[in-house]
N, C-alpha and C positions, 0 to 999 in steps of 0.2 A: 149849396149841395156839398156833402162830405167828400173829402178826397178819395176815400176808397170806393164810393159810389161813381165819382168822376172816372176812376181807373177803369171800373168794370164797364161803364158806358163807352169809354175810348176803345177798351179792349174789344168789345163786341163790334164796334162800328169798323175797327181795323180788320177783323175777321171777315166781315162781309166785303170789304174792299180787296183783301187778299184773294178771296174765292173768286171775285171777277177777274182779278189779275192773273191767277193761275190759269183761267180759261183760255186766256190770251197769249200766254207764253208760247214760244215757238216749240213746235212738236219734236219729240225725240225721234231721233233716226238711228236705225241699226243696220250694220253693214250686211251684206249677203252672207249665206250660210257657208261655214267651212266645217268639215268633219272634225269632231274632237277638239273643239276650240270653244273656250268659255270667253264671254264678253260681259262687262259691267256697263250699265246705263246710269248716269248720274242725274238726279233730280234734286231741287231744293226741297229742304224738309221744314217741319214746323219749327224747330229750334232756330234754324238760320233766318226763317222770316221774323222771328221774335228778335233776334238780335239786330237785324236790319231795321226793324220798325221801333225799336225801343219799348217793346210791351211791358218791360219790367219796370218802367217808370210810370209815375202818374202825372206826368206833364200836362200843362192845360192846353198845349197845341199840338197837333199832329206833325210828325216828322215828314219831310219830303221823301217820296217814294222813289228809290233808286231804279235804274234800268235792271231787270232781272234776266238772266240768261242761264241755259244749262250747257254744260261742257260738251254735250253730244247732240246739240240741238241744230235744226235747219229750219229755213222758212218752209211753211207747208206747201206741197205740191197740190195741184187740183185733185179734189176728192179727199185730201187728208182732213183729219179732225182731232182737235185736241180735247183734253177732259172738259166735259160741260158744254161742248159746242152744240150738241143736239140733245134735245129733250124727249123726243118721241120717235116711234116708227110710223110707217103709213097704216092704213087700216089692218087690223089683225085678221088672221084667216082661222078657220075651224076645218079639222079633217077627221074622219073616223080611222083610227089607228089602233088595232087590237083591242084592249079593254077600255080605250080611252075616246072621248072627242077630243082631240088635242088642239089647243090653241097655239098659234105661232106667227112669227112676223117673218116676212120675205123681202128680200131687196136684191137689186141687181138683174142681169139678163136671164132669162128663163133657160137658155141653152149654154150658160157659162158654166165653168167647172164648179161642182157644188162643195159648199163649205157648211158643216152644221156646227153651231155654236152653241155650247152647253153650260147653263148657269149652275150656281151653287146655292148653299143655304147659309144664311138667310137672305137671299138675293132673288133675282128674276131676270128676265130677258134684258131689263135696262143696263144690266152690266155691260152690254155689247151695243149700247145705243150711239157709241162713238166709233166702234169697230166697224160695224156692219156698213156704213156708208163708204167708209174708205175701201173695204173689199169690193163693195158693190161698184164703185167707181173704176176699180181695177179689172172689172168683167167677171167676177165671181158671182156665182147664184148662191146668195146667203139665206140660210135657214136658221131661225132662232125660236126653238120651242120652249114653252112653259112645261117643265117637268110635272109629272103626277101630283096633284095636290097644290098646284099653284096656279095663280091667274085664272085665265079663262079654261084651262084644260079641265075636263070632268069626267068621272067614270060614266060608262054607258049604261052600267046596272047598279042600282042601290044594294044588290045582294053580292057584288063583288067585294071579296076580302081586300081591305086597305093595306096592301102589302108593299113594303118600301125595302125589301132586300135588295142587294146590289145587282143581281142578274136581272131582275124585273125591269129596273129603270132603264138598263141597257136594251131589254127587248122591246120597250116603249119605242125607243129611237129606231130600231130596225123596224118595226111596224110603221113608223112615220115615214121612213125612207121608202118602204114598199109602197105606201099609199100615195106618195109623191113621185113614184116611179124613178127614185134616185138609187142606181145600182151601186154607185161607190161615190164616197165624199171624203174630204178632208174633214177630220173631227178634231175640234179644239175645245177645251174647257178648263174650268178651275173648280176645285172643291168637288161637290158631288159630280159635276159635270166632266171634270178630269177623270174621276174614277169610272164614269159611264163609258167615256171615250176609250179608256184603257182596255175595259172589258170587252167592247166591240172588237178592239184591234186583236185581242187573242181568241175570242169565241167565233168571230165572223171576219177572219182577216180578209176575205174578198170584199168586203164592204168598206174597208178603210184604206184610202190611197196613202195617207199621211197623217201625223198626228202632232198636235201642240198640246202639251200637258203640264199645266202649273203644278209645281211641287212634285212633279216626276211620277213615280209608280205608286199609284193609289189603290190598287185592288187589296180589298180586304181579306185578311187571313184570321178567321175567328179564334183560332186556337192562339195564334201570336198576341191576339188582342187581350188574352187573360193575363199576360206578363205585365207586371207593373213598370211605369216609366219612371225616369228621375222626377223628383217632386216639381221642378219647374215646368216640365212638360206636361204632367198631370194637371198642374194648375190651368194651363191653356185649354184644357178639355173639361173644365168644371161643369159646363152645362150638360155634358154628356151623362154625367152621374146624377146631376139634378133631374134630368129627364127619366132616370131609372126609378124614379119615385112617383107615387100619385100626386104628391104636393107638386112636383115638377110639371107634370102633365097639366094640372089645374092653373099652375102659374104661367105657362105659356098660353093657354087659352085666354086667360084673363088679362095678361099685359103683353100680348104678341108684338105690337109695335114698339113699345118701350124696350122689350127684351132685344128684339132684333137690332134697334139703334144702339144700344149698348154693345152688343157684339161687334157691329160695324166699328164703332169708335175703338174698341179694345185691339182688334185684329189689324185695323189700318190706322196707326197713330198719327200719320202725317197727311191723311186724306181729309181736306177741308170740305167736306160734302155739305151742302145747304139742306134746310128743311125740306125744300121743295123737291130736290134730288131724292132724299129718302122717301117721301111721301108717295111719289110716283111708283117707287118699287113696292111700298108697303101695301098698296092696294091688292097685290098678289097674295097677300098673306090672308086676306078675307074669304079665300076659297073654303068651303065647309069641310074639305079633306085635309087642309094644311096641318092642323094639328095631329090627326091620326097617322098621316105620313111621316111627319117629322118624328114624332115620339116612336114608332116602329121602327124606322130606320137606325135611330140610336140605340134602342134597346136591342134590336136584332145584332148589331155589330158586337155587343157585349154578351151575346148568347143568353140575353134575358127575354128574347121573344122568338118564336118559332117563325120560320118562313113557310112557303107551300112546298109540300112534298115532291110536285111534280118539277121543281126547279132544283132538286137535290143533285142531280147528275152535273148540271151547269156549276153549281157551288163547289162541288168536289173538284172539278177541273181548275176553277179559279183558286182554291185552297192550295194548290200546288205551286202557285206564283209563276205561272207561265210567262216566258219571255215575249217580248214585243219586237216584231221584225220590221215593221213599217218604218219609213223615214220619219224621224222624230226630233222635235226641238222641245227641250224641257225648259221651263221658266221658274225662277224662283224669286219672290219678293223678298227683299233683304230684310225688311222689318215685319215680315209675316211670322208670327209665333209658331206657326205649324211647319215653316221651312225646315227640312232636316239639316243637320250640320254637314260641313264637308264640301260645300259648293256643287252639289248634286252627285258627289262620290258614292254616296250610301245607297243610291238606286241605279247608278250607271249600268250595272251588270244585267240589269232587266231589259236592256235595249240592245239588240244584236244588229240592227240595221245602220244606215247612215244616221249620224246622231250629232246634236250640238247642245250645249247648255248655255243658258244666259241668266246671270244674276242682275235684277233690276234694283239699283241703289236707291234707297228712300221710299220703296214701295212696299206696301202691305199685302194683305190677303186677296182684296178684290182687283187682281192685276188688270183684267181688260177694262175696267171703268177707270182705275187709277192711272194707267199707262196704256191707253188704246193704241197710239202709234206703235209701241214696242210690240204689243200683242198682234195687231194686223201684220207687222213687218215679219213676225214669226211665221204667220200663216202663208204668206207670199214666199217667203224663203224656203220652208219645208216643201212647197209644191215644185220647187225648181229641181228638185233632186230626181 
């Protein structure tokens, strides 16, 4: 066998070994909340693994794996879960919620403090597969819904406009809370989920007890969206412009799984997810409304698609970038290409209540799945205010 072939075989084998090792590494631990204080959590990254394992060489034998530890690690307590510990939720549930028959996972005691965990794109409820058990073990009632166009969530009528403007997705979650008779909940999310949680916090503050928001303040202002960003920032959003074209819509429909996997790798450069991990989420993209919802969402942001006029009043309020007064923890993945510069300073003024910001070193975009302990710890901490 040629040396370069041996090298690739060894590289792939080591990649699989690393993935198993990462699942067993001690969980990250974050201290309790203190107002106006930033923290950093250190995790081992892909480059460090490469140096440890000698991936850059084509040696015929595998090196001995050292003991790996994280600087802020601790032995998991009962109910804690590291990345990859869990692979599924219990049986999923369905409930009528506004325009939707919404699919969701539920964990924890029925009368515990409610937490609604909101996923992003291109992800699904499995972003929280290791967060939910930890929170459930701590006594929380955990609700993890599929957003419109994802997983088992379906529109109740074929005639309903497949609208994905930001206020509508927030209204879906309010309808879900109403259907489940949840008056107030801790809202936590990333990507589309963080935006949705932020919107509920400002439009329906009585429904949001506290907030955990990855990447901070994500409410879209479509006028400001028209202003160009520096080239490096624009490059991170390449697919938004691709989706503005008919070619992009057709490409997403034809290559949805390949497309999503490429995004995962680009925005989470140190996350060594397996094919099985990706495939569990990718089934959510087979929803018949996934492509229309995704395309409309990104076109609407760039003012290339219209929303529904009946939501204009809500969008006008959101366009004013209203402040969020609920207790909040914001999280930034250090390696997330969408993380704003300045260690949270760029959006700090949007939060007027008790506040903490935490930067997660070595973590990319999918914070809850890459760093479930850090995410769950933020939920517990923000509830203590």
